[in-house]
C-alpha positions in Angstrom: -91.8 -198.2 -19.2 -94.9 -196.2 -20.0 -96.4 -196.6 -23.4 -96.2 -193.6 -25.8 -99.4 -191.7 -26.3 -101.5 -192.7 -29.3 -100.1 -190.8 -32.3 -103.6 -190.6 -33.8 -104.8 -188.4 -31.0 -101.6 -186.8 -29.6 -99.4 -184.6 -31.7 -95.7 -185.3 -31.1 -92.5 -185.7 -33.2 -88.9 -185.6 -32.1 -88.7 -181.9 -33.0 -92.2 -180.7 -32.0 -95.2 -181.6 -29.8 -98.4 -180.1 -28.8 -98.2 -178.0 -25.6 -100.6 -180.4 -23.8 -97.9 -183.1 -23.9 -95.2 -181.1 -22.2 -93.9 -183.4 -19.5 -95.3 -186.5 -21.1 -93.2 -186.8 -24.3 -89.8 -185.4 -25.2 -89.6 -183.0 -28.1 -87.4 -180.2 -29.3 -90.1 -177.7 -28.5 -93.8 -177.4 -27.8 -96.6 -175.3 -29.4 -100.2 -174.6 -28.6 -101.0 -174.3 -32.3 -102.9 -171.7 -34.2 -106.6 -172.0 -35.2 -107.7 -172.5 -38.8 -110.6 -174.1 -40.6 -111.1 -176.3 -43.6 -112.0 -174.3 -46.8 -112.0 -177.3 -49.1 -115.1 -179.5 -49.3 -113.1 -182.5 -47.8 -109.4 -183.0 -47.1 -107.7 -186.2 -46.3 -105.6 -186.4 -43.2 -102.4 -188.5 -43.6 -99.9 -189.9 -41.2 -97.0 -188.1 -43.0 -96.8 -185.2 -45.5 -96.9 -187.4 -48.6 -99.7 -187.8 -51.1 -98.8 -191.4 -51.5 -99.4 -192.1 -47.8 -102.7 -193.8 -46.9 -105.6 -191.8 -45.6 -106.1 -192.0 -41.8 -109.3 -189.9 -41.8 -110.8 -186.7 -43.3 -111.6 -183.2 -42.2 -114.8 -181.6 -43.6 -115.6 -178.1 -44.9 -115.7 -175.6 -42.1 -114.4 -177.9 -39.4 -111.8 -176.3 -37.1 -108.2 -177.5 -36.6 -105.2 -176.4 -34.7 -102.2 -175.9 -36.9 -99.0 -177.1 -35.2 -96.6 -176.8 -38.1 -96.4 -175.8 -41.7 -93.7 -176.9 -44.2 -93.4 -177.6 -47.9 -97.0 -177.0 -48.6 -98.3 -179.3 -45.8 -99.9 -178.4 -42.4 -99.6 -180.7 -39.4 -102.9 -180.3 -37.6 -105.1 -181.6 -34.8 -108.9 -181.7 -35.5 -111.2 -179.8 -33.2 -113.9 -182.3 -33.9 -112.4 -185.6 -32.7 -108.8 -184.7 -31.9 -107.3 -186.6 -34.8 -103.8 -185.6 -35.8 -102.2 -185.7 -39.2 -101.1 -183.8 -42.3 -103.2 -182.1 -45.0 -102.4 -179.6 -47.7 -102.0 -176.0 -46.6 -104.2 -174.9 -49.5 -107.1 -176.6 -47.9 -107.1 -174.3 -44.9 -108.4 -170.8 -44.2 -106.9 -168.8 -41.3 -110.0 -166.7 -40.9 -112.0 -168.5 -38.3 -115.6 -167.5 -37.6 -118.1 -169.5 -35.6 -120.2 -172.0 -37.5 -123.9 -171.5 -37.2 -125.2 -174.6 -39.1 -124.2 -178.1 -40.1 -125.1 -180.0 -43.2 -127.5 -182.7 -42.1 -128.1 -184.7 -45.3 -125.5 -187.1 -46.8 -124.6 -184.7 -49.7 -125.7 -181.3 -51.0 -124.4 -178.4 -53.0 -123.3 -174.9 -52.5 -124.7 -172.8 -55.3 -123.4 -169.6 -56.7 -126.8 -168.0 -56.0 -130.0 -168.7 -54.2 -131.6 -170.8 -57.0 -131.2 -174.4 -57.9 -130.8 -173.3 -61.5 -127.6 -171.4 -60.8 -124.2 -173.1 -61.2 -122.8 -175.1 -58.3 -119.8 -173.7 -56.5 -118.8 -177.0 -54.8 -120.3 -180.0 -53.1 -120.8 -180.4 -49.4 -120.8 -183.5 -47.2 -122.9 -184.2 -44.2 -121.2 -182.8 -41.2 -119.8 -179.8 -43.0 -119.9 -176.6 -40.9 -121.4 -173.5 -42.3 -121.5 -169.8 -41.3 -124.8 -168.5 -42.4 -125.1 -164.7 -42.8 -128.6 -164.4 -44.5 -131.4 -166.3 -46.1 -133.9 -165.8 -49.0 -136.6 -167.7 -50.8 -136.8 -168.6 -54.5 -139.8 -170.3 -56.0 -140.8 -171.7 -52.6 -137.4 -173.0 -51.6 -135.5 -171.3 -48.8 -131.8 -170.8 -49.1 -129.1 -169.8 -46.6 -126.4 -167.4 -47.7 -122.9 -168.3 -46.6 -120.2 -165.8 -45.6 -118.4 -166.6 -48.9 -121.5 -165.6 -50.9 -122.6 -169.1 -51.9 -126.1 -170.4 -51.1 -127.3 -173.8 -49.7 -130.7 -175.3 -49.4 -131.8 -174.4 -45.9 -133.7 -177.6 -45.5 -130.5 -179.5 -45.8 -129.0 -177.9 -42.7 -129.5 -177.8 -39.0 -128.3 -175.3 -36.4 -125.1 -176.3 -34.7 -126.0 -178.6 -31.8 -129.3 -179.6 -33.5 -130.2 -183.2 -34.2 -131.6 -184.8 -37.3 -133.2 -187.6 -35.3 -132.8 -189.3 -31.9 -132.4 -192.6 -33.8 -128.9 -192.8 -35.1 -129.7 -196.1 -36.9 -132.2 -194.3 -39.1 -129.6 -191.7 -39.9 -127.1 -194.5 -40.8 -129.7 -196.0 -43.1 -129.6 -192.8 -45.2 -126.0 -193.7 -46.2 -127.0 -197.0 -47.9 -125.1 -197.4 -51.2 -122.6 -194.7 -50.3 -119.2 -195.8 -51.6 -116.8 -197.4 -49.1 -113.5 -195.5 -48.7 -110.8 -196.6 -46.3 -110.2 -193.6 -44.0 -113.2 -191.8 -45.6 -115.4 -189.7 -43.3 -117.9 -188.0 -45.6 -121.0 -188.5 -47.6 -118.9 -189.0 -50.7 -117.2 -192.1 -49.2 -116.7 -193.4 -45.7 -115.5 -196.4 -43.7 -117.2 -198.5 -41.1 -116.3 -196.4 -38.0 -117.0 -193.1 -39.8 -120.5 -194.4 -40.5 -121.0 -194.8 -36.7 -119.4 -191.5 -35.9 -121.3 -189.4 -38.4 -124.6 -191.0 -37.7 -124.2 -190.6 -34.0 -123.2 -187.0 -34.4 -126.4 -186.1 -36.2 -128.3 -187.8 -33.3 -126.6 -185.6 -30.8 -124.1 -188.2 -29.6 -120.4 -188.5 -29.8 -118.2 -191.3 -30.9 -114.4 -191.8 -31.3 -113.1 -192.0 -34.9 -111.7 -195.5 -35.2 -113.3 -198.9 -34.6 -110.7 -199.9 -32.0 -111.4 -196.7 -30.1 -115.1 -197.4 -30.3 -114.7 -201.0 -29.2 -112.6 -199.9 -26.2 -115.0 -197.4 -24.7 -118.1 -196.5 -26.6 -121.1 -197.4 -24.4 -121.1 -200.6 -22.4 -120.3 -204.2 -23.3 -123.2 -206.6 -23.8 -123.6 -210.3 -24.9 -124.6 -211.4 -28.4 -127.9 -212.7 -27.1 -128.8 -209.1 -25.9 -128.3 -207.5 -29.3 -131.0 -205.1 -30.4 -131.4 -202.1 -32.7 -128.6 -199.6 -32.2 -126.1 -201.9 -30.7 -122.6 -202.3 -32.2 -120.8 -205.5 -33.4 -117.0 -205.4 -33.5 -114.5 -207.5 -35.3 -110.8 -206.9 -35.4 -110.7 -203.7 -37.5 -114.4 -203.5 -38.3 -117.7 -202.3 -36.7 -121.3 -202.8 -37.8 -124.6 -201.3 -36.5 -127.5 -203.5 -35.6 -130.6 -202.4 -37.5 -132.7 -204.9 -35.7 -132.0 -208.1 -33.7 -130.7 -209.9 -36.9 -129.6 -207.3 -39.4 -126.6 -205.0 -39.6 -125.8 -201.9 -41.6 -122.1 -201.4 -42.2 -119.7 -199.7 -44.6 -117.7 -202.7 -45.9 -115.1 -203.7 -48.4 -117.1 -206.7 -49.6 -119.8 -204.6 -51.4 -117.5 -201.5 -51.3 -120.5 -199.6 -50.0 -122.7 -199.0 -47.0 -124.9 -202.1 -47.1 -127.6 -204.0 -45.2 -126.8 -207.7 -44.3 -127.9 -210.4 -41.9 -125.5 -210.6 -39.0 -125.2 -214.3 -39.3 -124.3 -214.1 -42.9 -121.6 -211.5 -42.2 -120.1 -213.6 -39.5 -119.9 -216.6 -41.7 -118.7 -214.6 -44.7 -115.9 -212.8 -42.9 -114.8 -215.7 -40.6 -111.7 -216.6 -42.7 -110.5 -213.0 -42.6 -111.8 -211.5 -39.3 -112.6 -214.6 -37.3 -115.5 -214.3 -34.8 -116.7 -210.9 -33.5 -114.5 -209.6 -30.8 -117.3 -207.9 -28.8 -120.7 -206.2 -28.7 -121.5 -202.8 -27.2 -124.5 -200.7 -26.5 -124.0 -196.9 -27.0 -125.4 -194.8 -24.3 
């Protein structure tokens, strides 16, 4: 008997499934979904429409989704960014979809009510947020982008869509040091171990799956521990860390409850009772 598709990446329920799964899963009917984008700074994606359910991942401001169903204030969606499926509040979505022109390239920034750092803030923005810029101006030597909603962001905190902050994703990961750990988090306000990998690689022009088991299964190529160097990944069951050099890792972890730097040998010894030995090592390509 064939295994069912991964529910994290394939949208199906007994009553409804995404059109792409027609013939693969049985459902009452199939839909292609309608486009929308996130209008909230961050929205948590949950496995069921229930605020007490744990967070699987998050969708960021301006990111696109396909809405497969709406009911009781919840939307069942599939992310355009990494294909993740889940439920988020309908109020976090905007049905008006315009192409993003820029992406936030710093861990955190603000959208201001005007093009001046002295004006009130409208909301905060995480790295990875997608923006539609309609103009720009300069105030006291600082350049600001004007967003379609009328807010302003510091231009130097943004990159054109498709641009890169660095070709060294480890350096980008280092900018998250001391960011709070959040299970399922995927933003500059709080993130988990695999999101640190995914976001850092995105700003370096590379792609990575969302969860650590997905990354361990197919991100880059397997290597041996003796081969580890800067940029390689170390996997435990349910955890991933980035090698900063041959002996040191950067990882979002529940021990410090933050993104932290730690000797690999210390991490292996410290977590042995919980995670046992690392399950593998990979080199992203």
